[in-house]
C-alpha positions as semicolon CSV with decimal commas, in nm:
position;residue;x (nm);y (nm);z (nm)
1;M;-1,885;-4,467;-0,819
2;A;-1,757;-4,731;-0,575
3;K;-2,015;-4,842;-0,307
4;G;-2,070;-4,605;-0,036
5;G;-2,025;-4,282;-0,254
6;F;-1,681;-4,051;-0,222
7;R;-1,516;-4,029;0,124
8;G;-1,299;-3,764;0,211
9;G;-1,011;-3,908;0,390
10;M;-0,722;-3,680;0,512
11;G;-0,835;-3,440;0,219
12;G;-1,098;-3,310;0,438
13;G;-0,876;-3,225;0,754
14;M;-0,628;-3,045;0,486
15;N;-0,898;-2,846;0,359
16;M;-1,017;-2,720;0,711
17;N;-0,668;-2,628;0,774
18;M;-0,622;-2,434;0,434
19;I;-0,927;-2,265;0,525
20;K;-0,817;-2,178;0,864
21;Q;-0,490;-2,037;0,729
22;A;-0,640;-1,833;0,443
23;Q;-0,919;-1,677;0,720
24;K;-0,624;-1,570;0,966
25;M;-0,435;-1,430;0,631
26;Q;-0,742;-1,255;0,542
27;Q;-0,754;-1,100;0,865
28;D;-0,394;-1,033;0,901
29;M;-0,409;-0,849;0,551
30;L;-0,727;-0,632;0,669
31;K;-0,543;-0,548;0,972
32;M;-0,210;-0,447;0,798
33;Q;-0,444;-0,273;0,553
34;E;-0,608;-0,056;0,824
35;E;-0,274;0,018;0,960
36;L;-0,096;0,131;0,633
37;E;-0,403;0,351;0,544
38;T;-0,325;0,577;0,875
39;K;0,049;0,570;0,806
40;E;0,175;0,919;0,633
41;Y;0,458;0,968;0,385
42;E;0,633;1,265;0,342
43;T;0,869;1,392;0,057
44;T;1,065;1,687;-0,016
45;V;1,208;1,819;-0,351
46;G;1,399;2,109;-0,502
47;G;1,588;2,134;-0,193
48;G;1,340;2,185;0,020
49;M;1,130;2,364;-0,152
50;V;0,812;2,170;-0,185
51;T;0,720;1,881;0,089
52;A;0,427;1,681;0,047
53;R;0,252;1,483;0,266
54;V;0,017;1,160;0,223
55;N;-0,152;0,903;0,385
56;G;-0,200;0,520;0,266
57;K;-0,495;0,588;0,150
58;H;-0,358;0,796;-0,096
59;E;-0,479;1,137;0,010
60;V;-0,275;1,453;0,028
61;V;-0,280;1,578;0,366
62;S;-0,078;1,849;0,353
63;L;0,166;2,045;0,094
64;S;0,428;2,308;0,214
65;I;0,585;2,536;-0,028
66;N;0,864;2,726;0,045
67;P;0,784;3,142;-0,032
68;E;1,153;3,134;-0,218
69;A;0,983;2,881;-0,449
70;V;0,726;3,128;-0,562
71;D;0,838;3,298;-0,878
72;P;0,589;3,450;-1,086
73;E;0,826;3,408;-1,394
74;D;0,833;3,051;-1,346
75;V;0,538;2,881;-1,247
76;E;0,580;2,590;-1,417
77;M;0,869;2,489;-1,200
78;L;0,661;2,508;-0,914
79;Q;0,388;2,288;-1,060
80;D;0,629;2,079;-1,173
81;M;0,807;2,009;-0,794
82;V;0,454;2,003;-0,646
83;V;0,368;1,693;-0,895
84;A;0,732;1,545;-0,835
85;A;0,675;1,577;-0,435
86;V;0,310;1,417;-0,426
87;N;0,394;1,146;-0,662
88;E;0,732;1,041;-0,484
89;A;0,536;1,034;-0,116
90;M;0,252;0,825;-0,322
91;R;0,504;0,580;-0,456
92;K;0,646;0,566;-0,121
93;A;0,316;0,444;0,032
94;D;0,279;0,187;-0,251
95;E;0,606;0,064;-0,196
96;E;0,584;0,003;0,205
97;T;0,206;-0,161;0,148
98;Q;0,374;-0,414;-0,140
99;Q;0,695;-0,487;0,088
100;N;0,448;-0,543;0,399
101;M;0,171;-0,763;0,226
102;A;0,480;-0,966;0,066
103;K;0,584;-1,044;0,415
104;L;0,243;-1,156;0,519
105;T;0,193;-1,353;0,185
106;G;0,540;-1,505;0,193
107;G;0,568;-1,322;-0,170
108;L;0,244;-1,492;-0,326
109;N;0,113;-1,261;-0,554
110;L;-0,255;-1,230;-0,509
111;G;-0,330;-1,044;-0,820
112;G;-0,330;-0,681;-0,705
113;L;-0,588;-0,744;-0,416
114;F;-0,410;-0,415;-0,237
């Protein structure tokens, strides 16, 4: 090692700038995550027979079933519609989260942080 030890030179300033950018990105991501968690996503299936609403935290907020969909002879179809509605609403929530995070990170894949 040269006499006088290591001198950071320009690298030190660049590192501080990168740290500040990373901190801002982290703050922006937390803010966006909070906003997305409060949003609700709704899907209707079966020609309006079943409607599911979920929030960004993947919690079912409401489930509406049209009485015409209740057929004691075909409970399985109603069950399938409920599952389809909930899954589609969850997919919408995930898709919007991914789109917003991609905007924030400039498409940088952060290994499934969200």
